[in-house]
N, C-alpha and C positions, 0 to 999 in steps of 0.2 A: 504494501500500499504505501502512496507516495505521501510522504511529511510534508504538507504544504507550509507548516510555522517554520520549519527547518530550511526549504527554498524559500520561505519570504523572507527570513534573518539573511541569507546571504547576498539575496538581490535589491534588497530593499535598504537594507542597514550595511552602515559603512564601519562601525564601533568593534565590529569582529573582525579576526585576522582573515576568514573565508569571505566576508563582506568585503573587505579591503580587497582581498586580493582580485577577488569578483570586477570589481568597480574598475581599478586600474588595468585591468586586461580589457574591459570593455571600453576604456579610454584609447587604448592603444589600437584595436580593431576600427576604432569610429576614425581616428586617425589614417590607416590604412584604406578604410573608404571614402574619405574625401581624397586623398593623393589620387587613388585611382581613375575617380569621377573628374580631378582636373586633370589628369595625363588622357583618359580616352577622351576630351576633348580637344585633344591637340590634333591636326590634319595631317595627311599623311605618313599614318603609322602604318609597320608593315602589319601585312594580314594576321600572321601568328599573333602577334602582341593585341591587335584589335579582338582578338578573339577570347585570348586570356584574357583581356579586362574585362570585355564582357562577362564570360562564367564567372570571375570574380566577384564583380558586381551582382550578379543573381544569387550566388552562394553567400554574399556578405545580406543582401537583401531580406532572404530566406531566413537567416539566421538571425536578423535583427525583428521580424514577423515572428518568428518563435520566441523570442523572448519577451515581446510585447504582450502577446496570447496568454505566456506564461506570468508574467508581472499581474493580468486581468485576472487568472485563474486560481491565484494563490494569496490575492488581496483579499482580505477580510470584507472591504467595502469597494468592489469592485467598479463600480457606478464612480465612486469618488474620485477613484485613480484615473479613470478614462477621461474624464473632465478636470483634471488638476494640470498646472503650470506642466508637471514631466511627463504627465499621461499624454498632453494633447503634442508636445515634442518628439515623444517615441512614436507617435504615430506619422506625423508628418515628415517624420524621418527614410519612413518607408514607402509612402504613398506616390512618390515621383516614380519609383521601381516600378510601381504597378501600372502607373500611365503612360510611360514609356511604350508599353504594348499596343497602344492607341493612339499614341502623340508623338511622333518623333523629337526628340530635344527633350523631353521634360526630363530624362534620367541625367541630364546635368544638374538639374535642381537636388540633385543627391546632397549636394555639399551643402543643404542647410544642416546636416547632420552635425555641422560645427556647433550648434546649438545645444547638443548632448553634452560636448564638453562643458559644459557649466558645470556638471557634477564635480570636477575637480575640487570644486569650493567645499562642496560637501565632504567629500574624501578627504582630503587635506587641514577640514574643518580651521577654515581661515575665516574666523568668527571677525575679527579684524574690519576684513572685507565685507564681510556683512552687515556688519554695523555700519561703516560709511556709507555702502548702497542703500540702507534706509536711510539714512541720514541726508540723502542728496534724494530719495524720493519722496521724501516727506518736505522736504525744500521746494520740491519742483510741483507738490501740491498745492503748497499753501500759495506757489504763487500762478495756478491757473489762471484765475478770475481778472488778475491784473495782464498775463500774456493773451489771453482773450479776449480783453479789450484793445488790449495795442494790436493784434492782428485782425481785429476787425475796422480797425481805422486804419490798417494799412489795405486792406482789402479796398476799404471806401476810398481809399488815396488813389491806389492804381486804376478802379474804374471810372475815376474821374479822369484823370492823366490819360488813359489809354482813349476815352471816349473824345479829350482833346484832341489828341494827335491825329485821331480820324476824321476829325475836322479840319484840321490842319493840313496833312499829307494828302489824304484820299487814297481812291483804289491805284491811280497812276504809280504813286509810290511803294508798292507793296502792303499799304495800310487797307484791306480790302474790308473790312467790317470790323463792328466795334470788338467782336469778343477776339480776333486777329491783333486787332490794337492793345488789349486787357493784357494778351498774351506778351506782347512786345514790353510792355507797362510793366509786366512781372519780372521779365529776365532782365531788364535795364534796373530797376530799384535793388532787384539782389545781385547787382555787380556780376552777374553771368555773362550777358552779354555774349550772343551766341551767331549775330551779325548775320542771320537770316533775312534780317528785317532792318533797315536804318534810314532816319529821317534824311531828307534831300533839301528842303527848305530851311532858311535860315531862322523861321519862327520857330520850325520842329525841332532844329539841332538846338537852340534856344531851350525849350522845354524839356528834351532828354537832357541836356545839363543840370537844369534842376533836379531833375529826379536821379541823377546818377549822385548829386550831394546827398540829398535827403537820404539814399540806399545807404550811404557810409554814416551816416548817424542813426537809421533803422537797425543796423546790422548789431551795434552796441548793446541796444534798450535790453531786449531779452537776457541777454549776457547779465547786465546789470542788475536785473530785476531778482533772477535768481540767485546772484551773490549777494546781494542785500537780504534775501531771506536766508539762505546758509548763513551769514555772518550774525542774526538774529538770533537762530537757532542756538550758535555755537555761544551765542553770551548767554544766553537761557540757562539758570543752573538751579538745583533742587538744593534747600536749604533743610539742614538736619535739625532738627527742635531741640536736640537734646546739647549737642555742642556747636550749632552754627557753622558747622563746614559744608562749604559749596559743593554739591553734586553732581556729575553727569544726567541730562533730562531725562534718560532712559534708565538711571540706577534706580535699583530696589532698596540698597541697602546702604548707609552711610561709608565712607571710605576711610574715615577717621575713628569713627565710634563703633561702628556693624549696628546700629540700631536702623529700624525699618523707617523708610523715608515713607512722608504724609502727602508726596505728591504738591508740594507746594514752591512753584516755580518763581524764580527771582525774574521781573520783568524788566 
């Protein structure tokens, strides 16, 4: 009889010797699959190499499929795993292989397996990285409303300026429609500048110069918003009621006296 609990500990937990060995081996297999997919995209490969790569890709895909189904089988709550972050990543890692049976080129999307390499943070228990990541995520969440307002203002700006350029330049100079002109405004204000559409009139060049200058200012604003929020979070400390020691925002116990903190933040 299959010992589901034992298999669960091996493939889901990395705090045991066998569990860590499994995860490390899995990371190496993922790396191999990414390299194989990258090499397979190279043109003019010898026939025997092409066949070898195809066979290797399918063996790896079948192996990852078996692993995914095993995780569902041994999981106490299969539905929770399937719709979890790792469950979705594991599924995405195998789907391109099967899509390639019906649509050419989908096999190259196997490189999305690189997402599975994020497991290295869990294997190596890089808590410091996880903490910093959560700190960044919280800062982004706190800034989302300000950034949304900023992006809305940018959207209104490019619509207005795109429409103005449509009126100034017209169809003869490549500004064939308002959406086309808005597209030009977006790539100009973001300083991308593909060069597929360019103004020809003096007034159009003057307006485009203004858009470019606005673009340089726009680039710095979202960075400033997030940076300010990160700085505020860094300054927020919990004050211990016993010794008045300042502690990290996410701390549960005082680093000085060991007392439980009451989540009173210094603002």
